[in-house]
C-alpha positions, -999 to +999 in steps of 0.1 A: -261+578-483-294+572-501-294+536-490-290+547-454-319+571-457-341+544-473-332+520-445-341+546-418-375+553-435-382+516-440-375+509-403-397+539-392-426+526-413-422+491-398-423+506-363-455+527-371-472+497-386-464+475-356-477+503-332-509+505-353-515+468-351-509+468-314-534+496-309-560+478-330-554+446-310-558+465-277-590+480-289-604+445-296-592+432-263-609+461-245-642+456-264-641+419-253-634+428-217-664+452-217-686+423-228-671+399-202-676+427-175-713+422-178-710+389-161-675+390-145-669+422-125-630+420-124-630+424-162-642+460-158-613+468-134-587+452-157-602+472-186-596+504-165-560+495-159-554+488-196-568+523-204-545+538-179-515+520-195-526+531-229-526+568-217-564+570-222-566+590-190-601+602-191-615+568-200-595+551-172-607+576-145-643+578-155-647+540-159-628+534-126-653+556-107-683+541-126-674+507-109-683+521-074-715+503-063-748+524-062-732+558-067-706+553-094-727+563-124-736+597-110-700+604-098-686+593-132-708+617-151-696+646-129-660+635-133-664+633-171-677+670-170-647+681-149-621+664-171-635+679-202-622+714-192-587+700-184-560+706-210-545+674-224-510+684-211-524+687-176-541+653-178-509+637-190-490+654-162-514+641-136-520+606-147-484+598-159-474+604-122-499+576-112-481+551-135-447+560-119-460+556-083-463+593-076-498+592-061-493+623-038-479+646-065-507+633-089-533+642-064-518+676-057-517+684-095-553+672-099-566+694-070-547+725-083-559+719-118-595+718-105-592+752-087-618+768-111-644+741-102-641+736-065-676+725-057-678+700-085-645+686-075-654+683-039-687+666-047-667+640-067-643+634-039-669+632-013-690+608-034-661+584-037-655+586+000-689+572+007-678+539-009-641+542-003-634+509+013-655+490-014-639+509-042-603+504-030-610+467-025-621+464-062-588+481-073-569+459-048-581+428-066-577+441-101-540+434-104-545+399-090-573+393-115-555+402-147-544+366-156-579+352-148-596+379-168-573+373-198-580+336-197-617+343-202-610+362-235-620+344-267-590+325-281-589+347-311-585+378-289-563+361-264-536+356-290-534+393-295-525+400-259-490+414-256-472+400-224-457+434-218-491+450-217-502+424-192-472+431-169-477+469-172-514+464-164-506+444-132-481+471-121-506+498-126-532+484-101-514+493-068-505+527-082-541+534-091-553+522-057-527+545-039-539+575-060-575+571-050-566+563-014-546+596-012-574+615-030-601+604-006-580+611+024-582+648+017-605+670+038-623+700+023-599+724+040-569+706+025-585+708-010-592+746-004-556+751+006-542+735-025-567+753-048-557+786-032-521+779-039-529+773-076-549+806-078-522+826-061-496+811-086-518+820-116-521+856-104-484+861-097 
């Protein structure tokens, strides 16, 4: 019995150590991608996808919006302000739906969760709409650019890359694009309608 317990504990410790090593490797990879992004734009997009896969929801969304030419910095600051008031559970609910291809339900959840900040939310959405086609084109190329971007990593960092993470990153690209395409297709009236639903539900 004791030997079985020791074996279970030992296996659990090994799993945790492996997860910690993997997280540390991903941190180093993302730092390298940030540096590469200064001279090679697709690296920024791949970095965003990795953050999404790692469930770093706020980082993924804020950095994604920051890539929008000319207006990205201002919109990302507003988005960062909005996401700060979101409960972690709500962020997880919204963005985990993106990873599973549930763009429409993810957008609905995000709109309803923003019901107490309607003007800020609308300003973010309308800001993204101004550069919608350019932004979606960036996301469209992100998945295709993963292998090229990884190839530009220093050899020491490249060895840390987990093939599973690369595959998950590629798969996240079309889902993220669909999420933003759905979000930016909303009119102010549609946003108001969903927010009113959320307010009515909270008062029921």
